[in-house]
Structures are given as C-alpha cells and as structure tokens.
N, C-alpha and C positions, 0 to 999 in steps of 0.2 A: 925578564926573568920570571916574574909572577905568572905571565901568560904561558911560558914554557912549562913551569911547574904544574899549572892547572891542566895543560894538555896532557902532560905525563900522568897526572893523577886520573884523568878521564880514561886514558889507555889502560892503566892498571885496574881501574874499576870495571872496565869492559872485560878484562881478562878474568877477574874474580867473579863476574856475574854467573850465576848458575844457569846453564843452558842444557838442551837436549842433544847438542852436538858432541861427537866423540872427542875425548881428550887426546891431544897430540903433544908429546913431550919433546922439546927441542934440545934437551941437555945431552943427547947422544945415546949410544948403546951401553947397556950395563949387563953384566953376567949375573943371572939369578943363581944364588947359592942353594937355596932350599925354599920350599913352600909348606906352610903348616896351616891346617884348617882347624878351627875351633869355634865353639859357641861364644857368644858375647856375654861377658859378665854384667852384673847390674851397673857397675860404674861405667863400663864401656857403652852400654845402652844409653845411660844418662848423658854421657859426654857427646855422643853422636846425635842427640836429639836437640831440637830448638825450642821446645815448649813442653811443660808438664801439663798433662791432661788430668783434671780433677772434677770438672763440672759435667754432669750428665745431660745438660740441656744443649740443644743444637742452635736455636735462633732466639733472639730477643723479640720484643714487641714490634720492632721495626724491620723484622725479617733479615737481620744481620747476624752473622755467626757470633756466638758468645765467646768472649776471651776465656781461655782455659778449657774450652769445650772440644768435642771431637771434630768440629769443623772450623777450628781456629784458623784464621787467615795466615798465621805464621807457618802453617804446614802446607801452604799452597793456595792457589785461587780455587774457589768453589765452583765457578762457572766461567764461561768465555768472556764475560764482562768484568770479572773480578781481577784483583791484583794481589800478589803475594807480598805480605808486609815484612818478610825476612830479606828477600833479594830484590823486591820491587819489580819482579818480572810479570809479564802477562800470563794468561792461561796457556798460550802456546810456547812461551819461552821458559817458564819455570816447571821443572819436573816434579816439584814438591819437596818437602822436608819432613823428617821423622819427628814424632813426639814420643812421650813415654808416660806410663802410669806407674806410680810408686805403690806397690802392694803393701798393705798393712801386715800381712803374714805371708811367708813364702809358700810356694806350691811346687808340685812335681812337674817336670817337663815330660809330657806324654810320649814325645818322640824318643826320649832316652830312658824311659821307665825300666826297660829290661837291663840296661847298663847300670842303673842305680841299684837295682836288686842284686845283680851279680857282684857289685862292689861290697854291698852290705853283707853278703855271704862270706866274704873274705876277711873282713876286719872285725876287731873287737868292738862291742857295742858300748864300751866305757872309755877306752884309751885310744881307739881308732888305729891300732897297730894291726898289721897283717898276721893272721893266725898260723904262722910257721914256726914251730918250736925248734926244729932242727936248724941250727945256724949254718952248717955246711951246705945243706940243701938250699937255703936262702941265698947264700953267696954264689952257688952254682947257677941258680935262676937269674940272678943279677948279671953275672958274667955273660950269659947267653943273650940277655936282653940288651946289654950295652955294646954288643958286637956291632961295629959300624957296617959290616957286610950283611947283617941279618936283614932279610926282607920283611915286609909288613905282615905277610901271611905267616911266616915263621914266628914272628913276635906274638901274633894272636894265638898261635898254638901253645907257645910258652905260657901266656897269660891263662889259657884254659887249663893247662897242667897245674899252675899255681892254685887256681880255683878248686881243682879237684883235690889237692892236698889239704886245703883249708876246711877241715871237718869241724862240726860243733864240739867245742871242748872248752876247758878252762884256759883263760888267756895266760901265756907264759910270762907276760910283762906285768900285768896288774892283778891277776888271779880271778878275774870276773868270769862267771860261768855263762858261756855263750850258747844260745840255742840256734834254731834254724830261722833265717829270714825268708819270708815267702809273701806272696800276694794275699791281701785280705779278701774277705767275702765279696762276691760280685755285686751284691746289693748295696754295699757301702761305698761304691764309687772307686776311686783310685787310692788304694791303701796298701801299706806294708805292715806286717805284723812280725813280732819276734816271739817264736814259739819255743819255750823252754821245757815243755812237758816231758820230753824224752831225755833231758839232761839234768833233771832234778837229782840232787845228791841225797845221802842218808839223813841229813838234818831235817829235811822236809818230812820224811817218814816218821822220825822221832817226834816231830811237832804234832803230827796227826794222831799218833798213838797216845801222846800225853794229854791231848785235849779231846780224846774220844768219849770221856764220861760226861762232857758238857752236853746240855740239851740243844744249845744252838749249834747248828752244823757249821763247821769251819770250811770255808772254800779258799784254797790257795790258788790265786790267779797266776797261771804259768804262761799266758799269752798276753803280750804287751803291744800296744800300737806304736809304731815308729812314724810320728808325724813329720811333715817336711821341715819344721823348725829343728827337731831333734836330729834329723838326717843332715841338715845343713851344718849344725855344730860339729857333728862327727866328721863330715868331709873336710871342714876347715882345719881339723887337728891331724889329718893324714899327712905324713912327712913326704918330702919330695922323693926320697928313696923308695918308699912304698908305692908312690905313683909310677915310678919306673918299673917296679915289680909287677904292677897290674896293667902295664902297657897303656898308660894314660898320657896323651900328648900335652895335656894342660891340667890345671887345677880342677878337681872333681866338683868343687862347690858351684862351678859354672852350670852344672846340670840342674840346679835348683833355681827356679825363677823367682827373683825378687823385684825386678822391674820388667814391665812389658813394653816392647816397642810398638808404637802406634804408627801404622803406615800412612804415607802422605795422602792428602785429600784427593788429588787427581785420580788415584787408582780406585777410589770408592766414592764416586760423585754423588752429589745430592741433587735431586730433581724436584722442582715444585710442580705439583699437579693440580692446577686450578685453584687459585686462592692461597689460603694460609697453610695448607697441608703439603708436606714434602714427603717424597719417597726416598728412603735411605737404603744404602747398600747393606747386605746381610752382615758384612764384617763390622760396619758401623753399629748395627743393632747389638751384635755380640759384645762389642767394646762398651756400649752403653750399659749393658747388664753387668759387666765386670766393674765399671765405675760405681754403679749403685751398690753392689755387694761389698765392694771395698770401703765405701763410705759408711755402710752400716757396721762393718767390723771395727772400723776406727772409733765410731761412737760407742760401741759396746766396750772396747778396751779402755776408753777414756772414762766412762761412767762406772766401770767395774761390774758389768752385768754378769748373769750366771754363765758359767763356763759351757753348759750344754747348748745354750743359744748361740754363743760365739762359735762353738765347734760346728754346729749345723750350718751356719753361714760360711764357715771356712770350707766345709765340704762343698757347698754350693759354688763358692768362688773357684775351687779346684775344678769342678765339672765345667764351669764356664770357660776357664782357660783351656781345658781340653777341647771344648767345642771350637774355640778360636783357632787352635792349631790343627785339629783333626776332628771334623764333625761326624766322621763315620767310626769313631773309636768304639770298641765293644762296651766300655763302661758307660756309654751314653744311651744304650738301647733301653735300659730299664728306667732311666730317669724321665720324669714328667716335664711338661711345659717346654719341650724342645721343638723348634720349628723344623719340620722335615725338609724344607727347601733351603735352609741355611747351608752355606758352603764355607768350610774352613780354609786356612791357607794351603794345606796339603791338597785339598780338592781343587783349588784354583791352579795348581801347578801340574798335577799328575793327570794321566788319562789322555784320551783322544781329543777332548775339548779343552785340555789344560793349556797353560801358557806356552810350554815348550812345543808340544806336537800341534796344538791348534792355532797358535798365533805366531810362533817363531819359525818352526820347520814347515808348517803347512798353512801359511798365510794366503789370503785371497789377493790376487794381483789383477791388474788391468790387462786387456788384450789376451784373455785366457778363456778357453771353453772346455767343458767336460760333459760327456754323455756316453751312452752305451755304444759298444763296438759290435760290428757284424762283418762277415766276410764278403769279399767281392773279387773273384778271380779274374774279372775283366780289367781290373786296374793293374798298372805296372807296379813292380815292387817298390819303386821310388815314389809312388803316389798315395795320397790319402783323400778319400771322398769326404767333403764337408757339406753338411746340410745348408740349404739356402738361408734358412732362418738364422743360423749361426754366422754365415758369411755377411749378413746385413748388419750384424752388431760388431763383429771383429773388423777393424779397419786398418789400413796401412797409409801413412802420410807420404804421398808421392809428390815430389817437387815438379812444378810445371816447367816444361822446356818446349823447344820447337818440335820435338819428336812426339810428344804426348798431349799437347794442348787440346787438340780436337777430341781425343778420347776422354779427357778429364772434363771437358765442357759437356759432353753427353752424359757423363756420370752425374754432374751437377744437375742437369735437367731432369734426370730420372729421380733424384732425391733419395731420401732415406728408405722409402718403402718399396722401391722397385730395384731389382738387381739386374745388371751391375749399376750401382748408384754411389752416392757419397753422403756423408753425414755432416761434415764440417769443412770450412775453408779457413786456412790460417794465413794471415797476411804477414809480410816481412816485419812489421812492427810488433808482432805477437798477438794482435787482436784475433779473436776467434768468432766466426760467423756460423750460426746454426742453420743448416739448410731446411730444418723442419718448419721454419718461419721465414717470411719474406718472399720476394719474387725470385725464383730460381733462374728464370730466363735472363733477368738483368745481371744476376751474379755470374752466370756463365759467360755473358757478353763482356763483362768487365774483368774477366780472368786474365792475369798477366804472368809473364815469366818471373820466376822466383817465389810465387805463391806455393803453398802446400795444400793439397786436397786430401782429406782423410776419406779415401774411397773404400768401397766394399772389397772384400777378398775376391780375387778372380783366379782363373786357372793359371797355374804356373808359379804362384807365389810360394816362397819358402816358409815353411812352418816347422815348429818343433813338436814332436809327438812323443808322449811319455806315458808309461804305465807304472804305477806304484805297486809294490815297493821298488825303488830304483837301486837294485843290488849290484849292478855293474855298469860299465860305460855305455853299453848298448841298450840300456833301459830307456834312454832318451836319444832319438835320432831325428834328423831333418828329412822331411818329405816335401814333395810339390803338391800344392792344393789342387783339388778337382771338385768344383762346385756342382752338387747333384741334389735332386729332390729327396724327400723323406727326412727322417729325423735322427739318424744314427751316423756315427763315424765309421767309415769302411776302409779296409785295406786288404792287400793280397795275403792269402793264408801262408805264403812262404815266409812272411816276416813275423810269424807268431813266435818262433823259437827265441829270438833275442829278447822279446818283451815278456816271454813266458805267459802269453795270453791265450785264452780260449773264449768261446762265444756263448757262455752260459750265463751271461749277465754282467760281464766285466765292463768297467768304465775306464776310459783313458782321457788324458789331458792334452790340450792343444794350446801351444803358445805361438803368438804371431810376432815375429821380429819387426822392429820399428825403424831400423836404419839399414842402408845399403851395405855398410861394413859388416854388420851382424849377419845379414843374409848371405854375404859372400863367405864369411868365416864358417857359418853353419853348413853351407853347401859343400865346402871343401873338406871340412874336418869331421862333420857329423852326418854327412849324407849316407843313405843306406848303401849305395853302390860302393862307397869307400869303407864300409864296415861289414862286409860279408863274412869275414873271418874274425873269430874272437881273439883278442890280444893275449889271452891266457896261455894258449898253446898252439895257435895258428890254425885250428880246425875250422871248417866251414860251419857257420851257424845259420845263415839265411839259405835255406834249401827247401826242396820239395817235401811234402808231407801228405798224409791222409789220402784223399781221392787222387792226387797227382801220382802217387806211387801205384795205386790200384790200376788206374787207366794205363800207365806205362807198362805195367806187368801184363795186362790183358792184350795190349796192342802188339807186343813183341813176342807173342807165342809162335811156335813153329807152324801151326796149322792155320794161321791167319792170312787170308788172301782177300784182295779187294779188286774190283774192276775199275776201269778208268773213271767212270762218273763218281763212284763213291770215294775213290782215292783222291780225286780232285776236290771233292767236298771236304774231306778230312784235312787236306792241305790248306784249304781256305780258312779252316778254324784257327790256324796258327797265327794269323795276323789280321783278323777281321776282314779278310777278303780284299785287302788293299796292298798287301805285300807281294812283291814279285817273287814267284816260285818257279824253279826249273824242275819239271818232272823227270825223274830218273828213267833209265831203260827198264821196261817191265821184266820181272823175274821169269814169267812164263809168257810165251808168244802164241803157241798153238795149244788147244783150239781157240783160246780167247786170251787176250792180254790181261795178265793179272800181276798185281804188285803185292809184296809182302808187308807185314806190319813193321818189320825191321827196316825196310826202305823208308817207311813213313817216319820212323825215328831218325833216320839219316837226314831226311829233309828238314826235320825239326832243328837239328844241330847246324846244318848249312843249307838254307833255303835256296840260295842261288849262287852263281859263280862269282858274283861281285863280292861276296863275303869271303874274305881270305882267312878262314878259320879251318885248320886241319887238325882235328882231334885224334890223338893216338893214346890209347890206354887199354889195359887189361885188368879186369876185376873178377874175383871169384865170389859169386853171390852165395846166399845162404843155402840154396838148393844144389850147389855144386857138389858132385860126387868125386871124392878123392880116390887115388889109385888103390889104396888099401881096401876101401869099401868096394871098389870094382872087383878086386881079387876075390873077396868073400862072396860076391854075387855072380862070379864067373863071367864077367864082362870082358870080352876079348880086346876091345879098343882101348888102348892105353894113352893115346895122345891127350894132352890136357885140354885142347880146344874141343875135342869131340866128347863132351860130357853127355851122357845119356839123358840127363835132366835139363840140358841146355842151360846150365848154370854158369858157364864161363863166358863173360861179356868181353868182346874184343872189338874195339873201334880202331879203324885204320884210315887215316886221312878223312875223318868225319863220316865214315861209312861203317855202320854196324854190321859186322860180318857174322857174328854168332852171339848167342846168349840172350837170356830173358832178363830185361832190366828190372832191378829192384831197389831196395833201400840202400844197399852198399854203394850202388852207382849214383843214385840221385839224392839220397838222404844226407842228413847232417852228421858230423862226428867222424867222417872218413877223409883222411888227407889224400887218398888215392882215388876219390870219386870224380865224377865228370866235371862238376862245377869247380872243384879244387884244381884240377888240371887246367881248366880254361883260365882261371885266375893266374895260375903259375906261368903258363906258356904264352898267354895273350894279355888280357886285362880284365878288370871287373866289369867293363861294359859288355864284353862278350858273354860272360857268365850271366849277367842280369838280363840280357836280351834273350838268352836261351831259357831262363826261368819264366820270363813273360810269355814266350811262345808256348811253353809247356802248360802253364796255368790256364791260358785261354783254350788250348786244345782239350785239356783234361775235363774242364767244366762242361764243354759241349758234348764231348764224346761219351762220358759216363752218364750224362743226362739222357742220351738216346739209347745207350747200350744197356745200362744197368749192370749189376754184379751179383 
C-alpha cells in the first residue's frame, strides 16, 4: 500500500510540475459562456507571484543569485546549468515564475493614462459620483448600457455621450465645485491637474476685493495636482452603478499600479562576460532602478523627510515605471539619464521584430531558403530554379532502397561541397554521421537498406514556394525544383499573378518538404497545375502577361507571313527543338510557300496530331469594332467575324481562323479565355502545356523581333 501511494504521489507530482508542454484537459468539453479581459489588481499580481523582489543586488560574492533579488532562483533557472527552486525543474523544463515589487506609493499606468483622465473628467473630485444632475438622463443612459443586445461599439458611444454631458460644475451630491481635469505640463512627467480657474464662484472675487488693500499680494491657487494616491482613493469610492455608466468592465482602481509584476528570469537571461562582470537584460536594469527608487521612498516615508524630496523621487519612480511599460512614451523624451537602447515591454511585443511578428508568426525554421526572385520564361510554370549554393544546404532525407542505393552512394562520395552530394547519413538507431568528416568512400561502401541519406536538392524535388504577405491560398504553392547556377530564385512570369510578385527586388521563401507523405500532399493539393483558377470566383489567375501578350499580338497580325525556313525556326522555339511538330499546309503556295502568323498560333495550341486537343472558342478583343460603330463609319460588312480591325478571335478545332490575339484571349480574369476553355473542356495539363510553349516562344521571338 505504501509503495502504491508513493507511486501515485510521484504521478501527481509529475502532473503538477511546471513544463513548457501545452496543457491538455481530460475533463471533457465545456461551453464557454463569456470572456472578460481586465488588468490585474495588486492583490492578483501578488497572488500569482512566487517571490517578492526587494533587493537591487544581482549576485553575492560567490556569484550566486541573491535571495529576494531580480535573479532569484525562485523565478526560474538563470542559466542552463541552474535549477528552479520553486518547481525544481531544469533550464529546459521550467518556463519560469513571476515575482512582484510592492511599491511604496502608487503610480499611473501609462497604457491606460487616457482612460484615467477621461474618468476623472466625469466624476466629482470629492465624492467620486458621476456629474449627471438630471436623474432621468442618468436612468436613460443606464438602461441603454444594460441592454444585453447592445454591442461593445454601441456601449462605447454611450460612454462618450455620458462624458460629453459631464461638464465642470458644482456636484449635485456633495456641492463641491469641480473644474477641468487635464494633463499636467510636459516637463513634469506623467501628471494630471485639476484646473478650477474657470469655475471660481463670487466668493473668490469678494475675498480678492476685501484683501486688496494689503501690501502682500494674495494668490488664490486654482490649479491642484491630482497625484496617483488621490486618484486611487477617488476610484475606490466609485460605485458599481457609476462603473456601468462609464462602460467599465471592472473596478477602475486596477488602472493604478500598486504592485509591479516581475517577469521570469528565463525571458531576461543574465550572461557572465569574462570573470565577475555580468551583462544584464534591459528589463532587468529598469527593474533595478525601480527597486532602488522604491527603497529610497520607503526610507523617506519612515524618517519623515521633506515632502519635496519625497515627491521628486515619486516622480522619478513614475517615469521608471513608464519606461518599464513603454520606453518610447512621449513623457520620457525630456527626461535625463535614460538609456536610448532600453526596450520596454511594449517594444518587445510590437513591430516587425517583436514577439508576435518576429518570433511567432515569422519564426526562422529549418530547411528554408530566402533570396531575390528573377524571371525565366524557359522554365515550366510548375518549376522553380534553385541556386546550386542553396541546393547544397537544403537537403532531403531519402531512405535507401534497392532502386536508389547506387545514386545515394555517389552522393555520399561527392560529399557536402559537390553537387549532387549529401551532408549526413542517418542510421536506423538514430545516430547521425557528418560527411564533412571521415572517409566517404568507406561510408558509401557500408551503406545499407533502411539508412537515410540527407542528400542535396536535385531536379524534380517537390518544394513549397511562398511570397509574403500570404493573402490567399495561392500565395504558397508547390513547384518542382530545377537546380541552376547563379544566386536567385527563378520562375515563369505566368505565375506572377497569384503571388502578386514583380522583379524589382522582391524576395520569396522556399520550404523543402521532408517526408514522402508531405511531398505527395503538396503535389496533389498545392501544385501550380491544380491551382490555375482562383477559388474566389473560378477565374483563371495563372495566365500570360507582359511580353507574352505583346509577342502573341504581333505574331497574329493580318500582314504577317513567313517562309518555310523561318516558320520552322519559330516552331522549334515552342519546345526547345525537341518536340515533334506537324507543319500545316501553307496559306500561300505560289509564287512561294508562305505561312501566316495565325497558323503559327494554331501550331502552338496543337503541335502535332498525337495531341487530342480541339479548341473551340470565340472572343471579342478590345480592338473589336461593334456593329453600331461600323454604321457610324459606314462600313458595309456586318458579319461579326469580319471585323475591320481583326478583333474577333475565332478558334475552331484548335485552328485560329481569324482575330488578333490579345489580353482577353490569353490574359487572366476572363472565364471565356483560351486557358479557361482548355481547363474546362480538357484538363489543367493541357492549359499548362500551352502556357509553357507560349512562354518559350515569346521570349525568343520578341528578343529577335523587338517591339
């Protein structure tokens, strides 16, 4: 029984140990009724902390963290060799624990300073009641605020209306004369003043006139400072009903800081730099200054020192807490002795290098490359050219089998510095052999089935290609790798539209998949050939652009004729002179055989008789002249196909009969274009093959022809 109890206790202790693993609740599913966000009160900060920080020293004489200091081991291990004295976890197991600093005097929270000021404008500075004299108006505002169907934005508008109705006046509850609450002078730091100069009654004027004969000038001070202690006492007296009226989700005194949460040690590590000197994080330095100022204020209060000294240090403590929260706050610009390199909590979270964008959304991962992109029309739309230098670093773990053992042996012999090579060999027991060291000939000879070889990227590997910002599904698609020299990532210009990419210095990301399942899934679901149309409305997105449209427009003009040699040369451009092409019957036989540009485009759609693609479509291009326009210009031919500008494109059985091809036929955004019809009537492979032929032809043709 004792052994069972001990085992059960060990299991419970293991469950209670603080780890970095996500919490999984086995109790079942629960329905969430509501979620409320609020700041932590002083008691809640104290309750969630494990240690009170009061000592400004970091280490003792033996280089161990001082108890009660900012590096106390109860807040987590200070280095990878240390141990947390709260949960007894190592540096990798314990995520750390919070501490707290008990402030001698409260301070304003700079993040909610505007909210504090707005509330002070609405309440009496003596009894803390909302300055609404009209009871019916008050009940009307309460009724609107308590409406369960009222949205948050509507409630904020109601609270703004309440604030507009609360003018400086005499309090209807206690009779106190209220002035205007506003920000203090910028030179004084973070202050709030109560200005009653515009609301002084006749008694003040009578007092001035009665004492006018005195030689000493009487100054009636009508501007009073509202310090954090006074504001805290006012907020504590605000009733719950007034909190509803001001649209406060929680008690307003939580906006005044009385205890400061000290973050765990692991997020602000301390590093020893040669000997007894240590480099501390900027957050730790700011907290040290807060502890020092807090200790001085405590001594002044205990000894009964002058109020001016205590107030000056109170202002210094306020600025230090502001720097801890937001080191770029406007009230810190005029203050002296501030480290310009210090980063507050807000600076650690916001911006491109903050925790959210820099570490969570944009974290650096393995098997990823990033460099500048450039165009290459000789590539297929499903391919991406990867530099050799990048291919030697990015690897794929290929399992050894009877089909690839000789290829992988040659990769091992080539080693890490020669492509195609390999960087590591992984044995079935998990041990990893670095091919940078040792005899690669012996390693290749001893290679067996079941081993994994982390080989370099080679032609045909499936990779993910992404351009940020990833605004829709097709911002990341899979391509087949093509290893080429130089130092940029290259792809076909037809694929620019889904990525919204141009070649003025854009950079793109490359992700190498590490399992066969991931490669298959990416190829089937994320392949370019399977994402030619956008899922938004079914329009073609991967289509011809720029020079491709220009060359197609020039080739399909009415007055374009080619002899046999030049027509054969242009046909060879379609498929790198390795694709079988059937020459059509020449359009003109005498006195010399001539082919038209429209026949060349027909060959582009269907190069030979083996390709069973019979394209049929009609498109009215931009230059198409409609019948009304023909009547105005007295054009007698009224058939739609006989456009004077040759703007009616007509394909019949993959043969271009008439029309000058343009953007409506080949471009994106048209459901009746050539590529859309090919996808609809045949498949994406037919459309992709036609795009590849057009890209190769256009690059060569327009380079020789010009425009």
